[in-house]
Backbone bond lengths (Angstrom), bond angles and torsions (degrees), N, CA, C in turn:
res aa  C-N    CA-C-N  psi(-1)  N-CA   C-N-CA  omega(-1)  CA-C   N-CA-C  phi
1 M - - - 1.445 - - 1.531 111.04 -
2 F 1.351 114.69 -40.57 1.462 118.62 179.81 1.523 111.13 -59.98
3 S 1.331 116.71 -43.73 1.462 119.29 -177.98 1.530 111.44 -64.67
4 L 1.308 117.50 -33.41 1.459 120.73 176.65 1.529 110.32 -65.43
5 L 1.333 116.52 -45.90 1.463 120.43 178.45 1.529 111.47 -65.60
6 W 1.336 115.82 -40.17 1.461 120.21 178.78 1.529 110.09 -62.74
7 G 1.310 117.10 -43.86 1.461 121.04 177.78 1.521 111.74 -61.38
8 F 1.321 117.00 -41.60 1.458 121.50 178.57 1.527 110.23 -65.53
9 W 1.334 116.65 -42.58 1.460 122.01 177.48 1.534 110.36 -58.72
10 Q 1.320 116.53 -47.15 1.457 120.26 179.64 1.523 111.22 -63.00
11 Y 1.315 116.62 -40.82 1.457 120.63 178.93 1.525 110.71 -60.55
12 L 1.322 116.87 -40.71 1.459 120.85 -177.19 1.526 113.34 -75.59
13 F 1.332 117.04 -38.02 1.454 119.43 -167.98 1.528 115.70 -118.10
14 T 1.301 118.78 -6.61 1.452 120.60 -179.94 1.521 109.19 -105.23
15 K 1.319 114.99 131.66 1.456 119.76 178.48 1.521 109.11 -103.18
16 A 1.304 115.10 142.66 1.459 119.75 173.07 1.532 107.79 -67.85
17 E 1.323 116.44 154.98 1.458 120.76 178.72 1.519 108.84 -124.37
18 V 1.312 115.44 131.03 1.462 122.35 -178.39 1.527 107.99 -128.04
19 H 1.330 116.37 136.08 1.467 121.55 177.70 1.526 108.94 -107.95
20 L 1.329 115.99 123.63 1.462 121.41 177.91 1.523 109.29 -118.43
21 L 1.310 115.53 131.75 1.457 123.01 -179.25 1.524 108.28 -99.16
22 I 1.326 116.62 130.94 1.465 121.79 177.00 1.523 107.20 -112.05
23 I 1.336 116.10 115.83 1.461 120.97 -179.56 1.526 109.89 -132.11
24 G 1.310 115.80 165.57 1.457 123.43 179.74 1.520 108.08 157.08
25 L 1.325 116.81 177.18 1.455 120.66 -180.00 1.526 110.74 -64.51
26 D 1.337 115.15 160.96 1.459 119.77 174.05 1.532 109.16 -61.50
27 Y 1.304 116.08 144.53 1.472 124.59 -179.34 1.527 113.30 63.82
28 A 1.318 117.91 22.71 1.472 120.65 178.36 1.528 111.69 -83.08
29 G 1.329 117.42 -20.92 1.460 120.55 -179.56 1.516 114.01 111.75
30 K 1.328 117.45 18.30 1.470 121.28 -178.22 1.527 111.66 -62.95
31 T 1.321 116.52 -49.37 1.461 119.75 -179.17 1.523 110.70 -70.20
32 T 1.316 117.36 -33.69 1.466 120.79 175.47 1.525 109.97 -61.19
33 L 1.325 116.71 -44.19 1.467 121.09 176.26 1.528 110.02 -59.22
34 L 1.318 116.47 -47.00 1.464 121.03 -179.50 1.528 111.17 -60.23
35 E 1.313 117.39 -45.82 1.465 120.50 -179.51 1.527 111.39 -65.65
36 Q 1.321 118.03 -35.26 1.463 121.10 176.18 1.530 110.38 -66.47
37 L 1.333 117.47 -40.39 1.467 120.92 176.99 1.525 110.72 -63.54
38 K 1.325 116.58 -40.95 1.467 120.15 177.47 1.526 110.77 -62.44
39 T 1.322 116.74 -39.71 1.461 120.70 179.09 1.525 110.97 -67.49
40 M 1.334 116.90 -41.86 1.461 121.18 -177.88 1.524 112.48 -69.43
41 F 1.333 117.21 -42.65 1.460 121.01 -171.16 1.523 114.45 -112.41
42 G 1.316 117.94 -13.62 1.455 120.69 -175.77 1.513 112.93 -86.60
43 K 1.307 114.52 172.68 1.463 120.64 178.51 1.522 111.31 -82.67
44 K 1.334 116.17 -22.44 1.462 121.43 178.46 1.526 108.75 -122.59
45 A 1.307 115.00 153.33 1.465 119.50 176.93 1.523 109.61 -68.85
46 G 1.321 115.70 148.39 1.452 120.96 176.08 1.525 110.29 -74.40
47 I 1.306 115.95 -176.61 1.461 122.01 177.91 1.530 108.42 -64.65
48 P 1.337 118.09 137.72 1.470 119.29 175.47 1.530 110.28 -57.26
49 L 1.313 116.73 142.72 1.461 121.38 -173.09 1.526 113.01 -57.67
50 D 1.328 117.77 -33.84 1.467 119.91 -178.68 1.530 112.77 -79.52
51 K 1.315 118.10 -1.36 1.473 122.68 -178.74 1.532 112.86 -111.80
52 I 1.323 117.79 3.74 1.466 120.72 -175.79 1.529 110.01 -78.51
53 P 1.342 117.33 118.87 1.467 120.21 177.65 1.532 110.60 -85.52
54 P 1.345 117.07 162.25 1.468 119.28 174.29 1.532 109.95 -61.71
55 T 1.317 116.31 143.76 1.462 121.06 179.47 1.522 109.61 -80.38
56 V 1.313 115.51 125.15 1.460 120.97 173.23 1.517 105.22 -114.51
57 G 1.312 116.24 100.76 1.461 120.37 -177.14 1.505 111.28 102.47
58 L 1.351 116.23 -104.83 1.459 120.26 -168.60 1.522 111.40 -149.14
59 N 1.322 116.41 136.91 1.467 122.92 167.98 1.519 106.86 -112.38
60 I 1.314 116.65 138.62 1.464 121.16 178.28 1.522 108.37 -123.65
61 A 1.321 115.91 136.34 1.464 120.65 176.16 1.516 109.01 -142.29
62 K 1.331 115.31 143.88 1.463 121.10 175.98 1.520 107.56 -114.86
63 V 1.330 115.27 127.69 1.457 121.44 -179.54 1.520 107.85 -129.84
64 D 1.321 116.50 134.24 1.464 120.85 176.63 1.522 108.62 -89.10
65 I 1.319 115.73 116.09 1.461 121.81 179.35 1.520 107.81 -128.43
66 A 1.327 116.60 119.13 1.471 122.64 175.22 1.530 112.02 49.90
67 R 1.327 117.16 56.75 1.467 123.28 177.73 1.529 112.91 60.91
68 T 1.320 116.49 24.78 1.456 121.14 179.10 1.524 108.95 -130.31
69 N 1.329 116.49 132.26 1.462 120.89 172.14 1.521 107.27 -81.70
70 V 1.313 116.18 111.66 1.461 120.73 178.55 1.524 107.31 -101.43
71 I 1.329 115.16 117.83 1.457 121.82 178.66 1.524 106.93 -99.67
72 F 1.330 116.03 118.41 1.462 121.36 178.97 1.516 109.02 -99.66
73 W 1.325 115.94 131.57 1.458 122.56 172.21 1.524 106.46 -111.40
74 D 1.305 116.51 109.75 1.461 123.73 -179.55 1.522 107.04 -99.90
75 L 1.334 116.22 107.19 1.463 120.71 -176.53 1.518 111.08 -96.40
76 G 1.326 115.74 143.30 1.462 121.04 177.02 1.519 111.12 -59.42
77 G 1.326 116.10 147.35 1.461 120.73 -175.81 1.511 115.13 -106.76
78 Q 1.343 117.21 4.10 1.454 119.13 178.01 1.525 109.04 -60.24
79 E 1.313 115.80 147.92 1.467 120.27 -174.97 1.527 112.11 -53.65
80 R 1.315 117.89 -39.71 1.471 120.44 -178.29 1.526 112.49 -70.26
81 L 1.327 117.80 -19.47 1.470 121.14 -179.68 1.530 113.06 -93.04
82 R 1.314 117.72 -14.32 1.474 120.19 -175.98 1.524 112.46 -63.77
83 A 1.312 117.05 -23.68 1.467 120.55 179.98 1.526 111.85 -64.99
84 I 1.333 118.01 -24.76 1.472 119.70 -179.09 1.524 112.67 -85.36
85 W 1.327 118.10 -11.68 1.465 120.20 -179.29 1.523 111.29 -51.59
86 S 1.319 116.01 -45.74 1.471 120.44 -174.40 1.528 112.79 -62.90
87 K 1.317 117.90 -20.68 1.471 120.96 179.28 1.528 111.72 -67.39
88 Y 1.323 117.29 -18.72 1.463 122.05 -176.20 1.530 113.24 -102.45
89 Y 1.321 118.60 -10.18 1.464 121.51 -174.00 1.520 112.83 -57.86
90 S 1.323 116.79 -48.61 1.468 119.44 -172.12 1.531 112.66 -67.95
91 E 1.321 117.99 -21.58 1.465 121.43 179.75 1.528 112.57 -93.39
92 S 1.333 116.53 -2.77 1.465 120.96 -175.47 1.518 111.18 -96.13
93 H 1.327 115.31 141.39 1.462 121.20 174.42 1.526 110.99 -89.91
94 G 1.306 116.39 -18.96 1.457 121.34 179.89 1.513 109.74 -162.46
95 I 1.317 115.60 157.54 1.457 120.94 -178.14 1.520 108.72 -132.36
96 V 1.337 115.62 133.49 1.457 122.19 176.06 1.525 106.84 -111.07
97 F 1.336 116.46 119.90 1.464 121.07 176.61 1.518 106.99 -101.74
98 V 1.329 116.62 116.47 1.466 122.05 -174.75 1.525 109.73 -98.09
99 I 1.331 115.33 132.99 1.465 122.44 177.59 1.525 107.85 -125.82
100 D 1.330 116.63 132.55 1.461 121.55 175.40 1.524 107.63 -82.03
101 S 1.313 116.67 104.96 1.469 121.06 -175.81 1.524 112.55 -69.23
102 A 1.323 118.26 -14.58 1.462 121.15 178.90 1.527 112.13 -87.66
103 D 1.325 117.58 -12.60 1.465 122.03 -176.60 1.528 109.94 -100.16
104 E 1.331 115.69 71.27 1.468 121.10 -175.64 1.519 112.82 -61.40
105 E 1.322 117.67 -28.21 1.463 120.97 -179.01 1.528 112.30 -64.68
106 R 1.329 117.38 -19.90 1.467 120.28 -176.73 1.525 112.93 -107.98
107 F 1.336 117.38 9.42 1.466 119.81 -179.75 1.525 111.62 -58.15
108 E 1.318 117.22 -43.96 1.469 120.31 -178.38 1.529 110.51 -64.80
109 E 1.321 116.89 -40.96 1.469 120.83 177.26 1.531 110.55 -63.90
110 A 1.329 116.39 -41.07 1.471 120.34 177.59 1.522 110.36 -64.15
111 K 1.326 116.35 -40.83 1.469 120.59 178.58 1.530 110.17 -61.72
112 T 1.322 116.89 -44.29 1.467 121.03 179.32 1.532 110.62 -62.28
113 A 1.333 116.83 -44.99 1.472 120.34 179.04 1.522 110.78 -63.14
114 L 1.331 116.93 -41.33 1.467 120.79 178.95 1.526 110.77 -64.75
115 C 1.326 117.24 -43.61 1.474 120.20 179.13 1.523 111.16 -64.15
116 T 1.321 117.43 -39.38 1.467 121.19 176.62 1.520 109.96 -61.58
117 F 1.316 116.31 -43.38 1.464 122.05 177.99 1.526 111.06 -61.91
118 I 1.320 117.29 -45.67 1.468 121.39 -177.61 1.525 111.38 -64.54
119 R 1.318 116.93 -35.55 1.470 120.91 -177.92 1.527 113.34 -78.42
120 A 1.316 117.48 -10.68 1.467 120.53 -177.63 1.524 110.00 -65.33
121 P 1.320 117.83 132.40 1.465 120.91 -176.61 1.528 114.47 -86.25
122 Q 1.320 118.79 -4.26 1.461 121.43 -170.37 1.519 113.92 -76.05
123 G 1.279 117.66 80.87 1.452 121.27 168.30 1.510 116.99 69.90
124 L 1.316 118.25 23.66 1.461 119.69 179.28 1.517 110.53 -83.81
125 N 1.304 115.56 133.98 1.459 121.48 173.43 1.514 107.74 -119.17
126 F 1.309 116.46 127.98 1.454 120.80 -178.91 1.511 110.40 -112.45
127 L 1.306 114.96 139.70 1.455 121.00 168.87 1.517 105.55 -98.08
128 S 1.286 116.63 125.48 1.457 118.56 179.50 1.519 109.62 -136.12
129 R 1.301 114.60 158.25 1.455 121.02 179.45 1.518 107.54 -111.03
130 H 1.297 116.08 125.32 1.463 120.38 178.85 1.514 108.87 -100.68
131 A 1.321 116.21 131.22 1.474 120.74 -179.24 1.511 110.99 -78.57
């Protein structure tokens, strides 16, 4: 009986926790995406879009979405910081790779960064559809 009540208690009051990693080139819009998510789902508005500084290192935000605590790790995209991305892969439940579709001059650089990320062996799990 206790285990039934304990399970019900956990269902009512315990939230699942999910870690999502946001990566991409510098100035791609990673922090802008994060601040928009905070505004949409958070209790307080995120930073105004015209006040968002470049990320040096890491931004962390927790947002409650559908009874789940979603922890976002927004990593800086400068070339010198991309080496640390792989340190977060194994702790992440999902990864969002952000590309600035208006910055055509950096498409090749974004492609290279994405391919480097995909080839990394550190704990990546991919969902794919086979035809």
